[in-house]
N, C-alpha and C positions, 0 to 999 in steps of 0.2 A: 504494500500499500504506499509506503514511504516513497518508493521509486516513482509511482504515479503522481504523487503530490509534487515532487521535485522536478517532474518532467523528464525523467530518464527515458531513453529509448529501450524498448523491450523487444526481444525476438524469440520465436519459438521454432523448434526444429520441426522438420516435415512429418515426423511420425514414423519414418522408416529407419530402424536402427542401423541398417547397412549404409545409410547415407548420412549418418551423424557427423562424420568427419568433414564431409562436404559442407554441411550446414554450419559447422564451426568456422570453416574458412570463409564462408559467406557473411556470417553474422559478426565475427571477430568480437566475441564477448569479453567484457572486462571482468565480470563475475560469472563463474560457471559452476552451478550446483550439480553435483554428480554423485555417482556410487562407484565403488571400486571396479566393478565389471567394465564400466565405460572407460574409466581411467586406464585400466589395463589394455583396452583396445587402442587407445590413443598412444600409449607407451609403445605397444607392439608395432604400430604403424611407423612411429618415429624410428625405432630401432631397425626395422626392416629397410627403411629408406637409407639409413646410415650405412647398412651393410653393402649397399649398392654404390656408395661413393668411393672416391679415391682414398688412398692411405693418408694423404695429408689432411683431407677434409675430416676423415675419421679421427685423426690425431687432434686436430683443432677442436672438434666437438667434444672429445673426451677431456681435453685440457680445460675447456670452458666449464664443463660439468664439475670437474675436480676443484677448480677455482671457486665456484659457487658453494660447493659443499664445505670447503675449507673456510671461506668467509663466514658461512652460517655457523659453523662450529666455533669459530673464534669469537665473534661478537654478535651473532644473531641476525646479521643483515642478509637480505636477499638480493 
């Protein structure tokens, strides 16, 4: 209700779970309420895509993830 009062844009997925990732790309949500099953699907798609990339891109991706994790463990920033 708060989002409606403040004038936030709201979007809803098409209803087809197989097209959820396409809907996410289209809607570009700032807040995404979900359940673990959906998050596992998103994670799987990201990891599958990274497997197809060159070694340098994979290294860069892994470096970025490790840096984010280290910063979070150090001072809680994301």
